[in-house]
C-alpha positions in Angstrom: 11.3 -8.4 17.2 10.0 -6.6 14.0 8.9 -9.0 11.5 9.2 -8.3 7.5 5.5 -6.9 7.6 5.8 -4.5 10.7 9.0 -3.6 9.3 7.9 -2.5 6.1 4.9 -0.5 7.9 7.2 1.4 10.3 9.7 2.5 7.2 6.1 3.9 5.3 4.9 5.6 8.4 8.5 6.6 9.3 8.8 7.9 5.7 5.4 9.9 5.3 5.6 11.3 9.1 8.8 12.7 8.1 7.6 14.4 4.7 4.3 16.1 6.9 6.4 17.2 9.1 8.8 18.9 6.6 6.2 20.5 5.0 4.5 21.5 8.2 7.6 23.0 9.1 7.9 24.7 6.1 4.1 26.7 5.7 4.6 27.7 9.5 7.6 29.1 7.9 5.7 31.0 5.7 2.9 31.8 7.8 4.9 33.6 10.4 6.7 35.5 7.6 3.9 36.5 6.6 1.9 37.4 9.5 5.6 39.3 10.7 5.8 41.5 7.6 1.9 42.4 8.0 2.7 43.7 11.3 5.6 45.6 10.6 3.9 47.2 7.6 0.6 47.9 10.3 3.4 49.2 12.7 4.5 51.5 10.5 1.4 52.9 9.0 0.1 53.5 12.4 3.3 55.1 13.3 3.0 57.8 10.1 -0.6 57.7 10.7 0.1 59.2 14.5 3.6 61.2 13.6 1.2 62.8 10.8 -2.1 63.9 13.0 0.4 64.8 15.5 1.5 67.6 12.7 -2.3 68.7 12.2 -3.3 71.0 14.9 -6.8 71.5 15.5 -7.4 74.9 14.1 -5.9 73.5 10.5 -8.6 70.9 10.9 -11.5 73.1 11.4 -10.0 75.9 8.4 -9.3 72.7 6.1 -13.3 72.1 6.9 -14.6 75.4 6.7 -12.7 75.5 3.1 -10.0 77.8 3.5 -7.8 78.0 0.9 -4.4 78.5 2.2 -4.8 76.5 4.7 -5.6 73.6 2.3 -2.2 74.5 0.0 -0.8 73.8 3.0 -1.8 70.9 4.1 -2.1 69.3 0.8 1.5 70.1 0.5 2.7 68.6 3.9 0.9 65.6 3.0 2.5 64.8 -0.3 6.0 65.4 1.4 5.1 62.4 4.1 3.6 60.4 1.2 6.7 60.8 -0.6 9.4 60.5 1.8 7.5 57.1 3.1 6.6 56.0 -0.2 2.8 56.0 0.3 -0.1 55.1 -2.1 -2.2 58.1 -0.6 -3.1 60.3 2.4 -6.4 61.5 2.8 -8.6 63.3 5.6 -12.4 62.1 5.8 -15.4 63.7 7.4 -18.1 61.5 9.1 -19.8 61.2 5.7 -16.8 59.1 4.4 -15.8 62.5 1.9 -12.8 64.0 1.2 -11.7 66.9 3.2 -8.4 66.8 1.2 -6.4 64.2 -0.5 -3.1 63.5 -2.0 -4.6 61.5 -5.2 -5.7 62.9 -8.3 -8.7 62.9 -10.3 -10.8 61.4 -7.2 -14.1 60.8 -6.2 -15.2 63.3 -3.2 -16.5 60.4 -1.7 -14.1 57.8 -0.1 -14.6 54.7 -2.4 -13.5 51.9 -0.1 -15.9 53.2 2.1 -18.1 50.1 1.9 -14.8 47.8 2.8 -12.9 50.3 5.5 -16.0 52.2 6.7 -16.3 49.9 9.9 -13.0 51.1 11.1 -13.3 54.9 10.2 -16.9 54.5 12.5 -15.4 53.1 15.2 -12.7 55.9 15.3 -15.6 58.7 14.6 -18.2 57.2 18.0 -15.3 57.0 20.1 -14.6 53.2 20.1 -11.2 53.4 20.3 -8.8 56.3 20.2 -5.9 54.1 19.1 -4.7 54.0 15.3 -6.6 51.2 13.6 -4.7 49.6 10.6 -6.7 47.4 8.2 -6.3 44.1 6.8 -4.6 43.7 3.4 -7.1 44.0 0.8 -7.1 43.9 -3.2 -8.4 46.8 -5.2 -8.0 46.1 -9.2 -4.2 44.4 -9.5 -2.7 46.0 -6.7 -2.6 45.0 -2.7 -3.3 47.6 -0.5 -3.0 48.4 3.3 -4.7 51.3 5.3 -4.2 52.9 8.3 -6.7 55.5 9.9 -6.5 58.0 12.9 -8.7 60.4 14.9 -8.5 64.3 14.3 -9.8 66.1 17.3 -11.0 69.8 17.9 -9.7 72.0 20.6 -12.6 70.8 22.6 -11.6 66.9 22.1 -14.9 65.7 19.6 -13.7 63.8 16.6 -13.9 66.0 14.0 -12.2 64.1 11.1 -9.9 60.9 10.6 -6.6 60.4 8.8 -6.1 57.7 6.4 -3.0 56.2 5.3 -2.5 54.2 2.4 0.5 52.0 1.3 0.8 49.3 -1.4 1.8 46.0 -0.2 4.7 46.1 -1.9 6.3 42.6 -0.5 2.9 40.7 -2.1 4.4 39.6 -4.8 7.4 38.4 -3.1 5.5 36.3 -0.5 3.5 35.2 -3.5 6.3 34.2 -5.4 7.3 32.5 -2.3 4.2 30.9 -1.7 4.1 29.4 -5.4 7.5 28.1 -4.7 6.8 26.7 -1.4 3.8 24.7 -3.2 6.1 23.5 -5.6 8.1 22.1 -2.8 5.8 20.5 -1.2 4.6 19.1 -4.5 8.4 17.9 -5.0 8.8 16.8 -1.6 6.0 14.5 -1.3 6.4 12.8 -5.1 9.9 12.4 -3.5 8.6 10.9 -0.2 6.6 8.7 -2.3 9.4 7.4 -5.0 11.6 7.1 -1.3 9.2 4.9 -0.6 8.7 3.0 -3.2 12.1 2.1 -3.5 12.4 1.3 -0.2 9.9 -1.2 -0.5 11.3 -2.4 -3.1 14.9 -3.0 -1.6 13.1 -4.7 1.6 10.7 -6.7 -1.0 14.1 -8.1 -2.5 15.9 -8.4 1.2 13.0 -10.3 2.1 13.0 -12.2 -0.5 16.9 -13.2 -0.3 16.7 -13.9 3.5 13.6 -16.5 2.9 16.3 -17.9 0.3 18.7 -17.8 2.6 16.5 -19.6 5.3 15.2 -21.7 2.5 18.5 -23.2 1.1 19.3 -23.6 5.2 16.7 -25.5 5.7 17.3 -27.6 2.7 21.0 -28.4 3.8 19.4 -29.6 6.9 16.5 -31.6 5.1 19.1 -33.1 3.1 21.4 -34.6 5.6 18.3 -36.1 7.7 16.7 -37.6 4.4 20.5 -39.0 3.5 20.5 -40.0 6.7 16.4 -41.6 7.0 16.7 -42.7 3.6 19.6 -44.9 4.1 18.0 -46.6 6.9 14.9 -47.3 5.5 16.5 -49.0 2.1 17.3 -52.2 3.7 13.9 -52.6 5.8 12.3 -52.1 2.4 14.1 -54.7 0.6 13.3 -57.1 3.1 8.8 -56.3 3.1 10.1 -56.8 -1.3 11.7 -60.3 -0.6 9.0 -61.4 1.6 6.3 -60.2 -0.2 7.7 -62.4 -3.1 7.5 -65.5 -1.1 4.0 -64.9 -0.2 3.3 -63.9 -4.1 4.6 -67.4 -4.9 3.2 -69.1 -1.8 -0.4 -68.0 -3.1 0.3 -68.9 -6.5 1.4 -72.3 -5.5 -1.3 -72.3 -3.2 -3.4 -71.6 -6.2 -5.1 -68.7 -4.0 -7.5 -66.4 -6.0 -6.9 -63.1 -4.5 -2.9 -62.7 -4.9 -2.9 -59.1 -6.2 -2.7 -57.9 -2.2 1.2 -59.1 -2.3 1.4 -57.3 -6.1 -0.1 -54.3 -4.2 3.0 -54.7 -1.8 5.7 -55.2 -4.1 4.4 -52.2 -6.0 4.6 -49.8 -3.0 7.6 -51.4 -2.1 8.9 -50.4 -5.6 7.6 -47.2 -5.4 9.3 -46.3 -2.0 12.3 -47.4 -3.4 12.6 -45.0 -5.8 11.3 -42.0 -3.8 14.0 -43.0 -1.8 17.0 -43.2 -3.9 15.9 -39.9 -5.4 16.1 -38.4 -1.9 19.5 -40.1 -1.5 20.4 -39.0 -5.0 19.4 -35.6 -4.4 21.4 -35.5 -0.9 24.4 -36.4 -2.4 24.4 -33.3 -4.2 24.7 -35.4 -7.4 22.8 -32.5 -9.5 20.3 -34.7 -10.9 17.0 -32.8 -11.6 14.8 -35.3 -11.9 15.3 -37.1 -9.0 11.2 -37.9 -8.6 10.9 -39.7 -11.0 14.5 -41.0 -11.2 14.6 -44.8 -13.0 10.9 -44.4 -14.5 10.3 -44.4 -18.1 6.8 -42.9 -19.6 4.3 -45.5 -20.3 0.7 -46.3 -21.4 -1.6 -47.1 -18.9 -5.5 -46.6 -18.5 -6.1 -43.4 -16.0 -8.8 -45.0 -15.2 -7.8 -47.8 -13.4 -5.1 -45.7 -12.1 -8.3 -43.4 -10.4 -10.4 -46.9 -9.3 -7.0 -47.6 -7.3 -6.6 -44.3 -5.5 -10.4 -44.1 -4.5 -9.3 -47.8 -2.9 -6.8 -46.5 -1.5 -8.0 -43.4 -0.2 -11.1 -45.2 1.3 -8.6 -48.0 3.2 -6.8 -44.6 4.7 -10.4 -43.6 6.5 -12.5 -46.6 6.8 -14.6 -45.1 9.1 -15.9 -42.0 7.2 -18.0 -42.0 4.1 -16.3 -40.4 1.2 -18.7 -38.7 -1.7 -17.1 -39.1 -5.3 -17.8 -36.5 -7.7 -19.0 -37.2 -10.6 -16.4 -37.9 -13.3 -16.3 -38.0 -17.5 -13.1 -40.4 -17.5 -14.1 -43.8 -19.4 -12.5 -47.1 -19.0 -11.0 -46.9 -22.5 -9.3 -43.9 -21.7 -5.5 -44.5 -21.6 -2.5 -41.8 -21.2 1.2 -41.6 -21.6 2.9 -40.8 -18.8 5.2 -41.9 -15.2 2.3 -43.7 -13.9 4.1 -44.0 -10.2 4.9 -41.0 -10.2 1.5 -39.5 -11.1 -0.3 -42.0 -8.6 1.7 -40.2 -5.7 0.8 -36.7 -7.0 -2.9 -37.5 -6.7 -2.6 -39.6 -4.1 -1.3 -36.9 -2.3 -4.1 -34.3 -3.6 -6.8 -36.4 -2.1 -5.2 -36.3 0.9 -5.1 -33.2 1.3 -8.4 -32.6 0.3 -9.9 -35.1 2.9 -8.1 -34.1 5.5 -9.4 -30.4 4.9 -13.0 -32.0 4.9 -12.5 -33.8 8.2 -10.7 -31.0 10.2 -13.3 -28.5 9.5 -16.4 -30.9 9.9 -17.5 -31.2 6.3 -18.6 -34.6 4.8 -15.6 -35.7 2.7 -16.1 -34.9 -1.1 -13.7 -35.6 -3.5 -13.3 -35.7 -7.0 -10.8 -36.6 -10.0 -11.7 -35.4 -13.5 -9.5 -35.9 -16.6 -9.8 -33.6 -19.6 -7.5 -35.1 -23.1 -6.4 -33.0 -26.3 -3.7 -33.5 -28.9 -0.7 -32.1 -26.6 -2.1 -32.1 -22.9 -3.7 -33.8 -20.1 -5.6 -32.3 -17.6 -6.4 -33.3 -14.5 -8.7 -31.6 -12.0 -8.4 -32.7 -8.1 -11.4 -31.0 -6.3 -12.6 -31.5 -2.7 -15.5 -29.7 -1.1 -13.4 -28.4 2.1 -13.1 -25.2 3.6 -11.0 -23.5 0.6 -8.4 -20.9 1.3 -7.3 -17.5 1.6 -5.5 -15.4 -0.7 -2.4 -15.7 1.6 -2.9 -19.2 2.3 -3.2 -19.8 -1.8 0.4 -17.8 -1.9 2.4 -19.9 0.1 0.9 -23.4 -0.7 3.8 -24.6 -2.5 6.1 -23.3 0.0 8.3 -26.1 2.0 7.2 -27.0 5.5 3.8 -24.8 5.1 0.5 -26.2 5.9 -2.9 -25.2 6.5 -3.9 -28.8 8.3 -3.1 -29.6 11.8 -1.0 -33.1 11.4 0.9 -31.7 7.7 4.5 -31.8 7.5 4.4 -28.8 4.6 6.0 -31.0 2.3 3.5 -32.6 0.1 2.6 -30.1 -2.2 5.9 -28.6 -2.2 7.3 -32.3 -3.3 4.2 -32.5 -5.8 4.5 -29.4 -7.9 8.2 -30.9 -8.2 7.4 -33.8 -9.2 4.6 -32.3 -11.7 7.9 -29.8 -13.0 9.8 -32.7 -13.6 7.4 -34.5 -15.5 7.3 -31.5 -17.8 3.8 -30.0 -16.8 2.2 -27.2 -14.2 -0.4 -27.6 -11.4 -2.1 -24.6 -10.4 -4.2 -24.4 -6.9 -7.6 -22.4 -7.1 -10.0 -22.1 -4.1 -12.2 -20.2 -2.5 -13.2 -19.7 1.1 -16.7 -21.7 2.1 -16.7 -23.8 -1.6 -13.5 -25.9 -1.5 -10.4 -26.4 -3.7 -9.0 -27.4 -7.2 -6.1 -28.5 -8.0 -4.7 -28.2 -11.8 -2.5 -30.6 -13.6 -1.8 -29.8 -17.5 0.9 -32.5 -18.3 2.3 -33.3 -21.8 1.0 -36.3 -23.7 
């Protein structure tokens, strides 16, 4: 079964091959037509030359060479009739020095002016290299295209006395030139049309692929919604039991005056966060149309970003107790407070840090992570970075797609959910990555 990329490649190759085949067929037809016309004119000229030579007896040629005026007049009239009847340019007889013995042309030099071009054909007849009529290639003289044929004239002993030349205008050449020009225009138009057709097909195919992908995502979300509804419903009750147990533990610690009582606070806080996430999933699965499913029940608050990051560092270190985590230098001060959805932001940052740690571990590199924060009048810019293997441009294009993961054990939902959360908070998230150098996630959130 072809993938979308293979279908696009096959379609493009088919279009290119089709256009090439059609144009090759057209040009082959042109060259075949040109060859047929040239061969036809060659046969016509050689036939005229042979017929004319047959009407000139050897004693007539000898008389011409001797300068007999009566013979010259009779032969000139004979050649002119043939020239007029067959619409030829010129008929002439040459000696072995390329000098005119007789010609139908008016006001010409005594020497054949195309001897440098057609001399090899004439010489081959004088030196008996061939006794057959010879047709030349088409040649241009001035603005006219001509073609000639030559045939030997013999004396009574069989020696070549002279050569008869027949010259004709290539009258089909203008039509052939026009045909070639039209064919060139047709080739250009067909190539442009093939290119436009290919582009249109690619655009339609991309649209079809997008719709196909959306259909797949919608089906996936439908299945996911049903699964989430079922799993979330089963999780809520155990969460409430865990929270109640943590509250009882907190009271006992307070009654016993135990100084380290923040562990129970941590459990209660995490249970509440999980409960809010599960409630949001249930709302989403129920199809209530709530756009803020991930920050449902939360209100913007002012909090210390320094303390939030410190808690995240502690949490990540607890997740990887056997690894040494190197933290990049940060400009966040203990006095830095921001306003936003603390729990939702914590979920996003924790997911990004765990992604970075997993990338470092899977590539065999030391875990190097960083969180930095910049603020201005309107926005908060949080940068989460790692020194893992980085991602390719192809991976970056898919990084927010649900169920796509670059990690061996990833579910492919972390970054998809993180972007949803950031968008619900009114911000945006951008992933930048260079292969071999690491990855950065830039979160821009309103203050």
